[in-house]
C-alpha positions in Angstrom: 7.5 -9.1 44.9 4.3 -9.0 42.7 4.3 -9.3 39.0 3.0 -6.3 37.1 -0.5 -6.9 35.6 -0.7 -6.1 31.9 -3.9 -5.6 30.0 -3.8 -8.0 27.1 -6.4 -8.1 24.5 -8.8 -11.1 24.6 -9.5 -13.4 21.7 -12.5 -11.3 20.6 -10.9 -7.9 21.1 -9.5 -6.0 18.0 -5.7 -6.2 17.5 -4.1 -2.8 17.4 -2.8 -1.7 14.1 1.0 -1.9 13.9 3.1 0.8 12.2 3.9 -1.7 9.4 0.2 -2.4 8.7 -0.5 1.3 8.8 2.1 2.0 6.2 0.6 -0.8 4.0 -2.8 1.1 4.2 -1.1 4.3 3.3 0.6 2.8 0.3 -2.7 1.2 -0.9 -4.6 4.5 -0.6 -1.8 6.4 -2.4 -1.6 3.9 -5.2 -5.4 3.8 -5.7 -5.6 7.6 -5.8 -2.6 8.3 -8.0 -3.1 5.4 -10.4 -6.8 6.1 -10.6 -6.1 9.8 -11.5 -3.6 8.7 -14.2 -5.9 6.1 -15.7 -8.7 8.7 -15.8 -6.4 11.2 -17.5 -5.4 8.5 -20.0 -9.0 7.5 -20.7 -10.0 11.1 -21.4 -7.0 11.5 -23.7 -7.8 8.2 -25.6 -11.4 9.3 -26.1 -10.3 12.3 -28.2 -6.7 11.7 -29.3 -5.0 8.8 -31.1 -2.7 6.8 -28.8 0.5 7.7 -30.6 -0.1 11.4 -30.1 -0.8 11.3 -26.3 1.8 12.7 -23.9 2.0 9.9 -21.4 5.6 9.8 -20.1 5.7 12.9 -18.0 2.2 12.3 -16.5 3.2 8.8 -15.6 6.4 10.0 -13.9 4.4 12.5 -11.9 2.0 9.8 -11.0 4.8 7.5 -9.7 6.4 10.4 -7.8 3.0 11.4 -6.3 2.4 7.8 -5.2 5.7 7.6 -3.3 5.3 11.1 -1.7 1.6 10.4 -0.9 2.5 7.1 0.7 5.2 8.7 2.9 2.9 11.6 3.9 -0.1 9.2 4.6 2.2 7.0 6.7 3.3 10.0 8.8 -0.3 11.2 9.3 -1.4 7.7 10.1 1.4 7.3 12.7 0.4 10.6 14.3 -3.3 9.8 14.4 -2.5 6.3 15.7 -0.4 7.7 18.6 -3.1 10.3 19.5 -5.8 7.7 19.3 -3.9 5.3 21.6 -3.2 8.1 24.1 -6.9 9.1 24.1 -7.9 5.5 24.5 -5.6 5.0 27.5 -7.0 8.1 29.1 -10.6 7.0 28.5 -9.8 3.6 30.1 -8.6 5.4 33.2 -4.9 4.8 32.7 -3.4 8.1 33.2 0.3 7.3 33.4 2.4 9.9 31.7 4.4 7.9 29.3 5.1 8.7 25.7 3.0 6.7 23.3 4.5 3.4 22.3 4.9 3.2 18.6 6.0 -0.1 17.1 8.9 0.6 14.8 10.5 -2.8 13.9 9.3 -5.9 12.3 8.9 -9.3 13.7 8.6 -12.9 12.3 4.9 -12.3 11.6 5.6 -9.2 9.5 8.4 -11.1 7.7 6.1 -14.0 6.9 3.2 -11.7 5.7 5.7 -9.8 3.5 7.0 -13.0 2.0 3.6 -14.3 1.1 2.4 -11.0 -0.3 5.7 -10.7 -2.3 5.0 -14.1 -3.9 1.5 -13.0 -5.0 3.0 -9.7 -6.3 5.7 -11.5 -8.4 3.0 -13.7 -10.0 1.1 -10.7 -11.2 4.3 -9.0 -12.5 5.4 -12.2 -14.3 2.1 -12.5 -16.1 2.1 -8.8 -17.1 5.7 -8.9 -18.3 4.9 -11.8 -20.6 2.1 -9.6 -22.1 4.5 -6.7 -22.5 7.0 -9.0 -24.2 4.3 -10.1 -26.6 3.4 -6.5 -27.4 7.1 -5.8 -28.0 7.4 -8.8 -30.3 4.3 -7.5 -32.2 6.1 -4.2 -32.6 3.3 -2.4 -30.7 3.6 1.4 -30.0 5.6 2.2 -26.8 2.5 3.9 -25.5 0.8 0.5 -25.2 3.8 -1.3 -23.8 4.6 1.5 -21.2 1.0 1.7 -20.1 0.6 -2.0 -19.9 3.6 -2.1 -17.6 2.1 0.7 -15.5 -1.2 -1.2 -15.1 0.7 -4.4 -14.3 2.7 -2.6 -11.6 -0.5 -1.1 -10.2 -2.2 -4.4 -10.2 0.8 -6.0 -8.5 0.8 -3.3 -5.8 -2.9 -3.8 -5.2 -2.5 -7.6 -5.0 0.5 -7.2 -2.6 -1.2 -4.7 -0.3 -4.5 -6.5 -0.2 -2.8 -9.8 0.5 -0.8 -8.2 3.4 -3.9 -6.6 4.9 -5.9 -9.8 4.6 -3.2 -11.7 6.4 -2.9 -8.9 9.1 -6.6 -9.0 9.8 -7.5 -12.7 9.2 -4.3 -14.5 9.9 -2.7 -17.3 7.9 
């Protein structure tokens, strides 16, 4: 009985993107777009209105909700595009077997280690930002500044976490 021959990528060939990595990209795009839109809104408001008069709570809540929904939708679209691309790639390579596209759905030790390292970086950013928020609270700053500082810290933490994950996925440890 012969062993089945599997096409494995060589050392110089690109590694296919996993579903986990694809969802990290989706989250990064969603956070950049939604947080960027909120900060632009805030900048325009600050240019013409005193900070204590700016309505910021509802727009921030919409931004957070849009970030979550956007991340989910982008993950779904990315998974569909990835499956279609893999199918087209197999067909172009002459492999015409009629199997459903394989979509990685679980995590492995590599995903866990990448997540742990990125989480550590994220926690460092959050800790530093929360200290600044505490200082603002001690100085009796307006809730506008404390709330928006925490928003910016959360956004910065998300950016650090996602870019750390993507760097580790692409460049390794």
